[in-house]
N, C-alpha and C positions, 0 to 999 in steps of 0.2 A: 814214342807212340804218336800216331796221327791225331791231329785235333779236328774235331768236327766243326770248328768255327773259322778257321783261317787257312787259306791255301798255303802249302809249303812251297817255297821257291828256292831254287838253286840256279846257277848260271845256265843250266840246260833243261831243267825240269820244273814244272808247276803242277801241283796236285790240287784238283778242285774237290770240294766236298759235295755231298749229295744235294744240299739245298741250293748251291750255286749251279749245279747241272740242271736241276728242276726248273730254275729260273731261266737259265740260258735257253732251254728248249721250251719255255713258256707252258710247262705242265701245270703250274699253279693257276694260270689264267684259263687254260683249256678245260680243266676240270674244277669248276667253282668250289666244289666241297673237297678239295684235295687234302687228305690227311692220312694218318696211319692205316685207315681202312680203304684206301684207294684201290680200286680194281678187285675188291672182295668177290669171290665166286667165279672169277675169271681164271682160265688156264693159259699160260704163256709157254709155248714150245721153244726151246733153244736147241738148234741143230748145229753140231760141230762134228769134226772127225776125231777119231781116236778117243783116249780116255784121260781123265784127270782123277786118279784114285784118291786125291786130297780134297776133292771139291767141297765136301761138308766142312772140313776144318778151315779151308780157304775162306769160305763164305762166312762161317762163324767169326773168324778173325776180323774180316772186313766189317761185318755187322757190329761187332763189339767196338771197333775203332770209331765208327761213325754213329753209334747209338740207334741202330736199326733193330726192328723186332727180330728175334730168333728164337730158338736155334734153327739152323737150316733144315733139320729133319722135320720141322713143323711145316714147311712150305715147299720143299724140294724133293723130287723123286728123280731117279736115274734109270733109264732103260737103254738098251741098244736098238739099232735099227730093225731087228726082227722081233722086238718086244721082249726079248729075254733079259737076263741079268749077268751073263758072262761078258765082262768088259773087254772092249777091243785093247790093242796094245797101247802103251804110253808113248806119247811124243811131247817134249817139253814145250815146243811152240804152240801146239794145239791146246795143251793144258793151261797155258797162260790165257789163250783166247777164251777157253771154256769159262775159267774163273772170272774174267772180264765181263763176259756176256751174262752170266748168272748174277753176279753182283749188281751190275747196273740195271738189269731188268728188275731186280728186287728193289733198288732205289726208286725207280719210277712207278712201280706198282707193288708197294709193300705188303698188300694183303692177298695178292694173287698167288695161285699155286703155280709153281714153275716145274715143268717136266723137261729135264735134259735128256735129249736123245743123242747118243754117241754112235756115229757111223763107223764102220769097220775101217774105212780108209777115206781119203779125200777124192775118190772118184765120183763122177757124176751119178753113176748107178747107185753107189752106197749112200751118198748124200741125199738123193731124191728118195730113196727107200726110207731114210731116217725122217724126211719131211712127211712122208705118208704116215709114219708111225706117230709122229707128233700130233697130226690131225686125228689119228685113231685113238690117241690118249686124251682127246677132248680139247686140244689147244684151239682157241679162237684167234690167237695171234701166234705166228711162227717167225722167230727171228733166226736169220741165217748170215752169219759173219764170214761168208765165203762166196767166191765167185770165180768164174773162168772167163777167159777171153772169148769173145763171140765166135761161134763155130757154125758151119753150114746146116747142121741137122738139129740145132738147139730147139726147134719147135717140137721135136719128138718128146721132149721132156716137159712142155708146157702143161700137160694134163695134170701134173703133180701140183700145180699152183692155181688150178681152176676149181676152187672149192667154195661154194657159196657160204657166207658167214665167216670165212676165215681171212684174216688179213696177213699177208706175207711182207716181211721186211728183209731186204737183202742188202749185202754189202755193194757199195758202188765203186770200190777200188781204193787201195792204199796209196797209190802213186799220185792221185789227183788229176789223172788224165785218162782218156779212153773210156770205154764201156765194158761192163761185165754182165755175164748171164748168171743168175736169173734176174738181176735188177732190171734188165732191159726187156724182159718178157712182157708181152702185151697182156 
């Protein structure tokens, strides 16, 4: 079982605990009264493609390992890009990304409501429809762990990210080089 107090190290893997991540990203200084009630009343939208049918148990296991408030059913809801409840197909890689995104959003904002919006596919049309759904669900912060190489008509999608009072957080790339849309959207 993972320990909430010490990172686990192997020759190729280091696992950090929630407190270390909050400190690394300066959350305790940014929010003077950071505690278990941090971000109460706020809704965070997580937008990913496909489905993780095990998201509630994944998050419950993560929360249990690190002593975070749960169960996930108290703070997490799942919808699809059109607002319905018929989940898209399963994809292992996206399921891992979904779990990662929800778990760490919960670490950084333990009292926030999290709405996971699952897009039918990783196409720009489906992902931006999911972004729109996250905003419709009341998200004041929308986290998107996806991006695409820049393309000539990307500005046609900018309207999805021009929402007063909503902060959009987008992936900047896993490879460490180059740019990705929508992270580069003005």
